Every structure is written in C-alpha cells, then in structure tokens.
C-alpha positions as CSV (number, residue, x, y, z in Angstrom):
1,X,-0.4,0.2,-0.3
2,X,1.3,3.4,-1.2
3,X,0.2,6.7,0.5
4,X,0.9,10.0,-1.2
5,X,0.0,13.6,-0.1
6,X,0.4,16.1,-2.3
7,X,1.5,20.0,-1.3
8,X,1.9,23.3,-3.2
9,X,-1.2,24.3,-4.9
10,X,-2.8,27.6,-4.4
11,X,-3.8,30.8,-6.3
12,X,-1.6,31.8,-8.9
13,X,-1.8,34.7,-11.7
14,X,-1.6,33.6,-15.2
15,X,1.7,33.7,-16.7
16,X,2.8,32.5,-12.8
17,X,4.7,29.7,-11.6
18,X,3.8,26.9,-8.8
19,X,5.9,24.0,-7.7
20,X,3.6,21.1,-6.7
21,X,4.9,18.0,-4.8
22,X,3.8,14.7,-3.8
23,X,5.7,12.5,-0.9
24,X,5.1,8.7,-1.3
25,X,5.4,6.3,1.6
26,X,4.6,2.5,2.4
27,X,6.4,0.8,-0.1
28,X,9.7,-0.9,0.6
29,X,10.5,-1.2,-3.1
30,X,11.5,1.6,-5.2
31,X,8.2,2.9,-7.0
32,X,8.3,2.7,-10.7
33,X,6.2,5.4,-12.0
34,X,5.1,8.9,-10.3
35,X,2.9,11.1,-11.9
36,X,0.5,13.7,-12.0
37,X,-3.3,13.8,-13.6
38,X,-5.6,16.6,-13.2
39,X,-9.2,17.3,-13.3
40,X,-10.9,20.8,-14.0
41,X,-14.2,22.0,-13.3
42,X,-16.9,19.7,-15.3
43,X,-14.2,17.8,-17.4
44,X,-12.7,14.5,-17.1
45,X,-9.4,13.7,-15.4
46,X,-6.7,14.6,-17.9
47,X,-3.2,12.9,-17.6
48,X,-0.6,15.5,-17.0
49,X,3.2,13.8,-16.9
50,X,5.1,11.0,-15.5
51,X,8.7,9.8,-14.5
52,X,9.6,6.2,-14.2
53,X,12.6,5.0,-11.8
54,X,14.9,5.1,-15.2
55,X,14.6,8.8,-15.2
56,X,12.7,8.9,-18.4
57,X,9.9,11.3,-18.2
58,X,6.7,12.1,-20.6
59,X,4.2,15.0,-20.7
60,X,1.0,15.9,-22.2
61,X,1.2,18.1,-25.3
62,X,-0.9,20.5,-23.7
63,X,1.7,21.3,-20.9
64,X,5.0,20.6,-22.8
65,X,7.7,23.3,-22.2
66,X,6.2,24.8,-19.9
67,X,5.5,21.9,-17.0
68,X,8.6,19.7,-15.8
69,X,8.3,16.8,-13.4
70,X,10.8,15.4,-11.5
71,X,11.6,12.9,-8.6
72,X,13.7,12.8,-5.9
73,X,13.9,8.9,-4.7
74,X,15.8,9.2,-1.7
75,X,12.8,11.4,-0.7
76,X,10.4,9.4,-2.5
77,X,8.8,12.8,-3.7
78,X,7.9,13.8,-7.2
79,X,7.8,17.3,-8.2
80,X,5.8,19.1,-11.0
81,X,7.1,22.1,-11.8
82,X,4.8,24.7,-13.8
83,X,5.3,27.6,-15.4
84,X,3.8,30.0,-18.0
85,X,0.3,29.2,-16.3
86,X,-3.1,29.9,-18.2
87,X,-6.7,29.8,-16.7
88,X,-7.1,26.4,-18.3
89,X,-4.7,24.7,-16.0
90,X,-6.9,25.5,-13.3
91,X,-7.5,22.2,-12.0
92,X,-7.3,19.8,-8.7
93,X,-4.0,17.8,-9.6
94,X,-3.5,14.3,-8.3
95,X,-0.7,12.4,-8.0
96,X,-0.3,9.0,-8.7
97,X,2.0,6.0,-8.5
98,X,2.5,2.8,-9.3
99,X,5.3,0.3,-8.2
100,X,5.4,-1.5,-11.6
101,X,4.2,-0.9,-15.2
102,X,1.2,-3.1,-14.6
103,X,0.4,-2.8,-11.0
104,X,-2.6,-1.0,-9.3
105,X,-2.8,3.0,-9.7
106,X,-2.3,4.3,-6.3
107,X,-3.6,8.0,-6.0
108,X,-3.3,11.0,-3.9
109,X,-6.2,13.1,-2.6
110,X,-5.6,16.1,-4.6
111,X,-4.3,19.8,-4.4
112,X,-6.3,22.5,-6.1
113,X,-4.2,24.8,-8.4
114,X,-6.4,28.4,-9.5
115,X,-5.0,30.4,-12.2
116,X,-6.8,33.5,-11.9
117,X,-6.4,37.2,-12.1
C-alpha cells in the first residue's frame, strides 16, 4: 500500500509559476512510476506527466515546454514545476504511483491549483 500526499497548490496569476510536490510512503521497494493527473471543473481527469524509475519522463502536449516533472528517489517525492500558467490549467492536481508497469494505481487526494487574475 502506497500513501501519497500532495502539496503546493494555490492561487496564481496567469503567466505565473507554481511547484507541486507529492511525497510517497508505505512502499518497501522503489516506485516504478510517479506522475500527475488533473481534473478541471466539469471535465474528465486528464493525464499531465509522469516519471519512471529509469529517469525517463513524459508530458502531455498541452503542458510540454511549460511543466517539468522530476523526482527525488531518496525522498520518494515527485515534483511538478509549472510555469507560464494559463487559466485553463486550473484544476485539482492528483499525484499517482505504480510499483510496476502493470500494477494497481495509487492516488493522492489532490491539490487545487487556481490560475486567475
């Protein structure tokens, strides 16, 4: 069982930056994948980015060039550095983890990011 706790959400103006963090605990082995989804009001949950244990990262086209995902294996923490934020980035951001490529997905409770002037 993996527990995930997100932090770093808040209110930011368009064009601003914010960094989200997600601390994982409860796993005896290295976590294979850590990443982020988001869900805007009235919309389906959308995949944002992920990083896997090899160091490879992927991001959705909608955030490429603006968002950067990284992880600190020693701290079992994944970060999402968000820059050039747009109003359409407003959403609840959920951290997720997988212990292997085909294992169950663990979810955090989410952190709200609001981009507004």
